[in-house]
C-alpha positions in Angstrom: -181.9 3.5 82.1 -179.1 1.5 83.7 -177.5 3.0 86.7 -175.7 5.9 85.2 -173.9 6.7 88.4 -171.9 3.6 89.5 -169.7 4.4 92.1 -167.6 1.1 91.9 -166.6 2.0 88.4 -165.0 5.3 89.3 -162.1 6.6 91.0 -160.7 7.8 94.3 -159.3 10.6 96.3 -156.5 10.7 98.7 -157.2 12.5 102.1 -153.7 13.6 102.2 -153.8 15.4 99.0 -150.9 13.8 97.4 -150.3 10.1 96.3 -147.9 8.3 98.6 -145.2 6.2 97.1 -143.9 3.2 99.2 -140.3 1.8 99.0 -141.5 -1.9 98.7 -144.4 -4.2 98.9 -145.3 -5.9 102.0 -144.0 -9.4 102.3 -146.3 -12.5 102.2 -148.8 -11.0 99.8 -151.0 -13.9 98.2 -151.6 -12.8 94.5 -154.6 -14.0 92.6 -155.7 -13.9 89.0 -158.6 -16.5 88.8 -157.6 -17.8 85.3 -159.6 -21.0 85.8 -163.0 -19.3 85.4 -164.8 -20.4 82.2 -164.7 -18.5 78.9 -167.8 -17.3 77.6 -167.0 -15.9 74.0 -166.9 -18.0 70.9 -163.6 -19.0 69.1 -165.7 -19.1 66.1 -165.8 -15.1 66.0 -164.3 -13.2 63.1 -162.8 -9.8 63.3 -164.0 -6.9 61.0 -167.0 -5.1 59.8 -169.0 -2.1 60.8 -171.9 -2.3 63.3 -174.6 0.2 62.8 -176.9 1.3 65.7 -178.5 4.6 66.8 -179.3 7.0 69.6 -182.4 9.4 69.9 -180.5 12.5 70.8 -177.1 13.7 70.5 -175.0 13.8 73.8 -174.7 17.1 75.4 -171.0 16.4 76.5 -168.3 13.9 76.0 -167.1 14.4 79.6 -167.8 11.6 82.2 -168.0 14.0 85.0 -169.5 17.6 85.7 -172.6 19.0 84.3 -174.9 17.3 82.0 -172.3 14.3 81.8 -174.9 11.8 83.6 -176.9 11.0 80.5 -177.6 7.7 78.5 -174.6 8.3 76.4 -172.4 7.9 79.3 -172.4 4.0 78.8 -170.1 4.5 75.6 -167.6 6.6 77.5 -167.4 4.9 80.8 -169.5 2.0 81.9 -168.1 -0.3 79.1 -164.4 0.4 79.6 -162.0 -1.5 81.8 -161.3 -1.1 85.5 -158.5 -3.0 87.5 -160.6 -6.0 87.6 -164.2 -7.1 86.7 -166.8 -9.8 87.5 -167.1 -13.0 85.6 -170.6 -12.7 84.1 -171.7 -16.1 85.2 -169.8 -17.2 88.2 -169.3 -13.6 89.6 -165.7 -14.3 90.6 -163.2 -11.5 90.1 -161.1 -11.9 86.8 -158.3 -9.8 85.4 -159.2 -6.6 83.5 -156.4 -3.9 83.5 -154.8 -5.7 86.4 -153.5 -9.2 85.8 -153.2 -10.0 89.5 -154.3 -8.5 92.7 -153.8 -9.3 96.6 -155.6 -8.3 99.7 -153.6 -6.6 102.6 -154.2 -8.0 106.2 -155.5 -4.7 107.5 -159.2 -5.1 105.7 -158.6 -1.8 104.1 -156.0 -2.3 101.2 -155.9 -4.1 97.9 -152.7 -4.4 95.7 -152.8 -4.4 92.0 -150.5 -5.4 89.2 -151.2 -3.9 86.0 -150.9 -5.9 82.7 -147.7 -4.6 81.2 -149.3 -4.8 77.8 -152.0 -2.4 78.7 -152.3 0.6 76.5 -154.8 3.7 75.9 -156.0 4.0 72.4 -153.5 6.6 71.5 -150.6 4.1 72.3 -149.5 5.6 75.5 -148.9 2.8 78.3 -151.5 2.5 81.2 -149.3 2.9 84.5 -149.9 3.5 88.1 -149.8 7.1 87.5 -153.1 6.9 85.6 -154.5 5.5 88.6 -153.0 8.0 90.8 -154.0 10.9 88.7 -157.6 10.2 89.5 -156.9 11.4 93.0 -156.3 14.9 91.7 -159.0 14.8 89.1 -161.9 13.8 91.2 -161.0 16.1 94.0 -160.8 19.2 91.9 -163.5 21.7 92.0 -162.9 22.4 88.4 -164.7 19.3 87.5 -167.8 20.8 89.1 -169.0 17.4 90.4 -169.5 17.9 94.3 -171.0 14.6 94.8 -167.8 12.8 93.6 -165.5 15.2 95.4 -167.4 14.6 98.7 -167.8 10.6 98.2 -164.3 9.8 97.2 -162.7 11.9 99.8 -164.7 10.2 102.4 -164.6 6.5 101.3 -161.1 6.1 100.1 -157.9 7.0 102.2 -155.0 6.8 99.6 -153.6 5.5 96.5 -150.1 4.1 96.9 -147.6 3.6 94.0 -144.9 1.0 94.2 -143.6 0.8 90.6 -144.9 1.8 87.1 -147.3 -1.2 87.1 -148.0 -1.8 90.8 -150.3 0.1 93.3 -152.6 -0.3 96.2 -155.8 1.5 97.0 -156.6 1.9 100.7 -160.2 2.2 102.0 -161.0 4.9 104.6 -162.7 2.4 106.5 -162.4 -1.4 107.1 -164.3 -3.5 104.9 -165.2 -7.0 104.6 -163.2 -8.7 101.6 -166.0 -8.7 99.1 -167.0 -5.1 99.6 -163.4 -3.8 99.8 -162.8 -5.0 96.2 -165.7 -3.2 95.0 -164.6 0.1 96.5 -161.0 -0.2 95.5 -161.7 -1.4 91.9 -160.5 1.7 90.2 -161.1 2.9 86.5 -157.9 4.9 85.4 -157.7 8.3 83.8 -155.2 9.1 81.1 -153.0 11.6 83.1 -151.1 12.3 79.8 -154.4 13.6 78.1 -155.4 16.2 81.0 -152.0 17.1 82.5 -150.6 19.0 79.4 -153.5 21.6 79.7 -152.8 22.8 83.1 -150.1 25.6 84.3 -147.7 25.2 87.0 -150.1 27.1 89.4 -152.9 24.7 88.7 -154.5 22.1 91.2 -153.7 19.6 88.3 -157.1 20.1 86.4 -157.9 22.6 83.8 -159.4 25.6 85.3 -162.0 25.7 82.5 -162.5 22.0 82.5 -166.3 21.9 81.9 -166.0 24.0 78.6 -162.7 23.0 77.6 -163.4 19.2 77.6 -167.0 19.4 76.7 -166.6 17.6 73.4 -163.0 16.2 73.6 -163.2 12.5 74.3 -160.5 11.1 76.4 -158.3 8.2 75.1 -159.9 4.8 75.8 -158.6 1.9 77.8 -161.0 -0.5 76.0 -161.1 -1.7 72.4 -163.0 1.2 71.0 -162.3 4.9 70.8 -164.2 7.9 69.3 -162.9 8.2 65.9 -165.2 10.5 64.0 -167.9 13.0 65.2 -170.6 14.7 63.1 -172.2 16.9 65.7 -175.9 16.2 66.0 -175.7 13.4 63.2 -173.5 10.6 64.1 -170.7 9.4 66.4 -168.2 6.5 65.1 -166.2 4.3 67.4 -163.0 2.7 66.0 -161.3 -0.4 67.2 -157.9 -0.2 68.3 -157.1 -3.2 66.2 -156.3 -6.9 66.3 -153.2 -5.9 68.3 -155.2 -4.2 71.2 -153.7 -5.0 74.6 -156.8 -6.5 76.1 -156.4 -9.7 73.8 -153.4 -10.6 76.0 -156.0 -11.2 78.7 -157.8 -14.7 78.0 -161.1 -13.2 79.0 -161.1 -10.7 76.3 -160.2 -13.2 73.5 -163.0 -13.4 70.6 -164.7 -10.5 72.0 -165.2 -6.8 70.8 -164.7 -8.2 67.2 -166.4 -5.6 64.9 -163.9 -2.9 63.5 -166.2 0.1 63.7 -169.5 1.0 65.4 -171.4 3.9 64.0 -174.0 5.4 66.2 -176.5 7.6 64.2 -178.9 10.2 65.9 -182.4 9.3 64.9 -184.6 11.0 67.1 -187.9 8.9 66.4 -187.9 5.2 67.3 -190.4 4.3 64.6 -188.2 6.0 62.0 -185.3 4.0 63.4 -187.1 0.8 62.9 -187.7 1.5 59.6 -183.9 2.3 59.0 -183.4 -1.3 60.7 -185.7 -2.9 58.2 -183.9 -1.5 55.4 -180.6 -2.9 56.8 -179.4 0.5 57.7 -179.2 -0.6 61.2 -177.9 -4.0 62.2 -180.0 -4.7 65.3 -183.0 -3.4 67.0 -184.3 -3.6 70.7 -187.6 -5.1 70.9 -188.8 -3.8 74.2 -192.4 -3.4 73.6 -195.1 -6.1 72.8 -195.9 -4.6 69.5 -192.1 -4.6 68.5 -191.9 -8.3 69.4 -195.3 -9.2 67.9 -197.0 -7.2 65.2 -194.1 -5.0 64.1 -191.8 -8.1 63.5 -194.3 -9.7 61.5 -192.8 -8.5 58.1 -191.4 -9.9 55.2 -187.9 -9.5 56.3 -188.5 -11.7 59.5 -190.8 -14.2 57.7 -188.2 -14.8 55.1 -185.4 -15.5 57.4 -183.3 -12.3 56.8 -183.8 -10.8 60.2 -183.8 -13.0 63.2 -185.4 -12.7 66.6 -183.9 -13.4 70.1 -185.2 -13.4 73.6 -183.0 -14.6 76.5 -183.4 -14.3 80.2 -180.6 -12.8 82.7 -180.3 -12.5 86.4 -179.0 -8.8 86.3 -179.9 -6.9 89.6 -182.3 -4.3 88.9 -182.3 -0.8 90.3 -184.5 1.8 91.7 -187.2 3.2 89.6 -190.7 3.8 88.6 -192.3 7.1 89.2 -190.1 9.3 91.2 -192.1 12.0 93.2 -190.3 15.4 93.7 -191.3 16.3 97.2 -190.1 19.9 96.7 -192.8 20.5 94.4 -196.2 21.9 95.7 -198.4 19.2 97.4 -195.9 16.3 97.0 -194.4 16.9 100.3 -197.6 15.8 101.8 -197.4 12.0 102.6 -201.2 11.5 102.2 -200.9 12.9 98.5 -198.1 10.5 97.9 -199.8 7.5 99.4 -202.9 8.5 97.3 -200.7 8.7 94.1 -199.2 5.1 94.8 -202.6 3.6 95.0 -204.0 5.7 92.0 -201.4 4.6 89.6 -202.2 1.4 87.8 -198.8 -0.2 87.0 -200.4 -3.5 87.3 -202.9 -2.8 84.6 -200.2 -1.3 82.5 -198.2 -4.4 82.7 -201.2 -6.6 81.7 -203.0 -4.5 79.2 -200.5 -2.4 77.3 -197.3 -4.6 77.8 -199.2 -7.8 77.6 -197.5 -9.5 80.6 -194.1 -9.3 78.9 -192.7 -7.4 82.1 -192.6 -7.9 85.9 -193.9 -5.4 88.5 -191.0 -4.2 90.7 -192.0 -5.1 94.1 -189.5 -2.8 95.9 -189.1 0.8 95.0 -185.3 0.6 95.6 -185.0 -2.5 93.1 -184.2 -6.4 93.4 -181.8 -8.9 92.8 -179.1 -8.1 95.4 -179.6 -11.2 97.3 -179.7 -10.7 101.1 -179.7 -7.0 100.6 -183.1 -6.9 99.2 -186.2 -6.9 101.6 -188.3 -9.4 99.9 -191.0 -8.5 102.2 -192.0 -5.5 100.5 -194.8 -5.4 97.9 -195.7 -2.9 95.4 -199.0 -1.0 96.2 -201.8 -2.2 94.1 -204.1 -0.1 92.0 -206.8 0.6 94.4 -208.9 4.2 93.6 -211.2 3.8 96.8 -207.9 3.7 99.0 -206.3 6.5 96.9 -209.4 8.8 97.5 -209.3 8.2 101.0 -205.7 9.4 101.3 -206.8 12.4 98.9 -209.5 13.4 101.1 -207.4 13.2 104.2 -205.1 15.6 102.5 -208.0 18.0 101.9 -209.0 17.0 98.3 -212.6 15.8 99.2 -214.3 17.7 96.6 -214.6 17.0 92.8 -214.3 19.7 90.2 -216.6 20.0 87.1 -214.0 18.0 85.2 -213.8 15.0 87.5 -210.6 16.1 89.0 -210.3 16.6 92.8 -209.8 20.1 94.2 -209.1 21.3 97.8 -210.8 24.4 99.6 -208.3 26.7 97.8 -209.2 25.6 94.4 -206.2 23.8 93.8 -206.8 20.8 91.4 -205.1 17.5 92.1 -203.0 17.4 88.9 -199.2 16.5 88.4 -196.9 16.4 85.4 -195.1 12.9 84.5 -191.8 13.7 82.8 -190.7 10.9 80.5 -187.8 10.8 77.8 -189.0 8.6 74.8 -192.1 8.9 72.5 -192.8 5.3 72.7 -193.6 5.7 76.4 -196.5 8.0 75.7 -199.1 5.1 75.5 -197.8 3.8 78.7 -198.0 7.3 80.4 -201.5 7.9 78.8 -202.8 4.6 80.1 -201.6 5.6 83.7 -203.4 9.1 83.0 -206.8 7.5 82.1 -206.7 4.9 85.1 -205.8 7.9 87.7 -209.1 9.8 86.6 -210.9 6.9 88.6 -209.5 8.4 91.7 -210.0 12.0 90.7 -206.3 12.6 89.8 -205.0 14.1 86.8 -201.7 13.2 85.2 -200.4 15.2 82.4 -197.8 14.1 80.0 -194.5 15.9 79.8 -192.2 14.4 77.0 -188.8 16.0 77.0 -186.4 14.7 74.3 -183.8 12.1 75.3 -180.7 13.5 77.1 -182.7 16.5 77.8 -185.0 14.8 80.1 -182.5 13.4 82.3 -181.0 16.8 82.7 -184.4 18.3 83.5 -184.6 15.8 86.2 -181.2 16.2 87.5 -182.0 19.8 87.9 -185.0 18.8 90.0 -187.6 20.7 87.6 -189.9 17.5 87.3 -192.9 16.8 89.6 -193.0 13.0 88.7 -190.3 11.4 86.6 -191.0 8.1 84.9 -187.4 6.4 84.8 -185.4 3.5 86.3 -181.8 3.6 87.3 -179.1 0.8 86.9 -177.5 -0.5 90.0 -174.3 -2.1 91.4 -174.2 -5.3 92.8 -174.4 -3.8 96.5 -177.3 -1.2 96.6 -176.3 2.3 97.3 -178.5 4.9 99.1 -176.5 7.8 99.9 -176.8 9.3 96.5 -180.7 8.9 96.5 -181.7 10.0 100.0 -178.7 11.6 102.1 -179.8 15.0 103.2 -176.6 16.5 101.7 -178.0 15.7 98.2 -181.6 17.1 98.8 -182.8 20.1 97.1 -179.6 20.6 95.0 -179.1 20.2 91.2 -176.9 17.5 89.4 -177.2 14.7 91.8 -179.4 11.5 91.9 -181.6 12.7 94.9 -184.6 12.8 92.2 -187.1 12.9 95.1 -185.4 15.6 97.3 -186.4 13.3 100.2 -184.3 12.9 103.3 -184.8 12.6 107.2 -182.4 12.5 110.0 -183.3 8.8 110.5 -182.4 8.0 106.9 -179.2 9.9 107.4 -178.2 8.0 110.2 -179.0 4.5 108.8 -177.3 5.5 105.6 -174.0 6.4 107.2 -174.1 3.3 109.3 -174.8 1.2 106.2 -171.8 2.7 104.4 -169.5 2.1 107.2 -170.8 -1.2 108.6 -168.1 -4.0 108.2 -170.3 -6.9 109.3 -172.2 -8.2 106.3 -175.2 -9.4 108.3 -175.5 -6.0 110.0 -175.2 -4.3 106.7 -177.8 -6.3 105.0 -180.0 -5.6 108.1 -179.8 -2.0 107.7 -180.3 -2.0 103.9 -183.6 -3.6 104.6 -184.6 -1.0 107.3 -183.7 1.7 104.7 -185.8 0.2 102.2 -188.8 -0.1 104.6 -188.4 3.7 105.3 -188.3 4.6 101.4 -191.2 2.4 100.9 -193.4 4.0 103.7 -192.5 7.5 102.5 -194.1 6.6 99.1 -191.5 8.8 97.2 -191.0 6.2 94.5 -193.9 4.3 93.1 -192.5 0.9 91.8 -192.6 0.5 88.2 -191.7 -2.6 86.1 -188.6 -4.4 84.9 -187.5 -6.5 82.1 -185.2 -9.4 83.2 -184.2 -10.4 79.7 -182.4 -9.3 76.4 -185.0 -9.1 73.5 -183.7 -8.2 70.2 -184.2 -8.4 66.5 -180.9 -8.6 64.3 -179.8 -9.3 60.4 -178.7 -12.8 59.9 -175.2 -11.9 59.2 -174.7 -11.1 63.0 -173.4 -14.0 64.8 -173.6 -14.8 68.4 -172.2 -17.6 70.7 -174.3 -20.7 71.5 -175.6 -20.3 74.1 -175.7 -16.4 73.8 -176.8 -15.4 77.4 -174.8 -15.2 80.6 -176.5 -14.4 83.9 -175.1 -10.8 83.3 -176.2 -10.4 79.7 -178.4 -7.3 79.4 -177.9 -6.8 75.7 -176.4 -9.0 72.8 -175.6 -5.9 70.7 -174.9 -2.2 71.4 -178.4 -1.4 70.6 -178.3 2.2 71.5 -176.3 1.7 74.6 -172.8 0.0 75.2 -173.7 -2.6 77.6 -173.2 -5.7 75.8 -170.2 -8.1 76.3 -169.0 -7.7 72.7 -169.4 -11.4 72.0 -171.1 -11.0 68.6 -169.5 -10.7 65.3 -170.3 -9.9 61.9 -170.0 -12.6 59.0 -169.4 -10.6 55.9 -169.9 -13.7 53.6 -173.5 -14.1 55.2 -173.9 -10.3 54.6 -173.2 -10.7 50.9 -175.5 -13.8 50.8 -178.4 -12.0 52.5 -178.4 -8.9 50.4 -178.1 -11.3 47.1 -180.9 -13.3 48.4 -183.3 -10.3 49.0 -182.6 -9.1 45.3 -183.2 -12.7 43.8 -186.1 -13.5 46.1 -184.5 -16.4 47.9 -185.7 -16.9 51.3 -184.4 -18.9 54.4 -186.1 -20.4 57.3 -187.4 -17.9 60.0 -185.4 -17.9 63.1 -186.7 -17.0 66.6 -184.3 -18.1 69.4 -185.4 -18.4 73.0 -183.0 -19.1 75.9 -184.5 -19.6 79.4 -181.6 -21.0 81.4 -181.5 -18.0 83.7 -185.3 -17.3 83.9 -186.2 -17.0 87.4 
């Protein structure tokens, strides 16, 4: 999974409790827009058509905060939608999003923004400074039942200041270097008109029964798509605002988000979904396993050129992940046990023998690709059963039971359940299970369906969880290891691990202005996490690898450094640069009936291969 909690795509809270409003802007502001950055969409794109994709479980809520909101479907509701500004996917320069201009204050705390006057919510209401102001109330409220956000945005953002309907400023609680300051002040608005009418005059500004009332009420979208039709448990359809969507007044949105509708069907089994794809009921399919790229794409529809294959490399930062060890569970609080697990878990063999070398071992438990923030000296522990046995013996598991699994003097077996969320991972976890036996360790398989799996882990019910998180461009540690988040549900401290030293370093890291010192603190934190063996580094895929029907068209080249997906294949993290050619769709369907074939197509793009 990509990082489902991304602090830089969210909102802020004023410490004063009410938004301030200034009489006039400071003099001498230098406004920026960066309109000279290169375009990355194709002018040949056509508007129209319906893109069909799938998810494996229906979301538990359409809220973007509160209980059960932190699931995979959140990308459709939040991660893909505009903020004040955004990064260019290749140059990484800031470019306009909802704001057409921005300026830095001279206090190292404030960034000023001017909203594109064309900006509208999907229901037609204008996007104004009030929608950025409203998030102060929204994210402070206890009614949203999101204490992590209540705390974080209270501590990190001092104020949001409104100047007029289209001009506002965000003030950091601490001085920050210019690069980081933009990350912290780059807000995503909330539609004040959508929430405010639901409250009475005695309310704090948020519905008292927010969690239940808004559970399946999707808010209006600032992006090109909004939820148009819901068939609970079966499908969700997103509809484009239309060719007059306000975003097309922003040059970086031209020729993007071209399909008229995106229909997301619920198909609980990946093999069944692949069969739907082969029949043309789904338009694209994510080829994330070796079997899908090789054997299962060796079918007539591929051979006859009806379906194309694409493999393109990116340079997207990779977040923390692999096996997360819940130290609150019996035995897992013992460092020697955790060290033993790290050496008894054969990710290297999994990559070579099961995944056929298509992926790369993650060397650092906290992820890679963050430039000088990443501690490149860290290496993932190799599979070494003998070393694992030494640690297990030190922990009191020196005896072998009749089934080959180690036991201690109390008769406890060395056995832990691995929780994972999708059936196609079963073969991978099964491989880890078989290899672990060489060290006298038993892994049991705990498959929990889709979004329910992440809820299970958020509630800290797991022993080991097999998952990865996405990441922001500057790594974050507070959510994963600060003591305030340990042994509490509904936050990202999946390991329940914290120490006073980590607390000190994390707080110092969050407040450090000097970039060199901040990067040094990041590396120290990573060393402590690595030595604690609370995350056994897994693997990463630095590429997009997909199959798609030939009526889908893509730019040439299709990849940018930041392209994770060409199409919204079960997640909404593509750049929207594809389009549907209806004439090619008719031609393809007619060819399939008549027996006409085309040349098979496999596209490889390696410009960003590391």
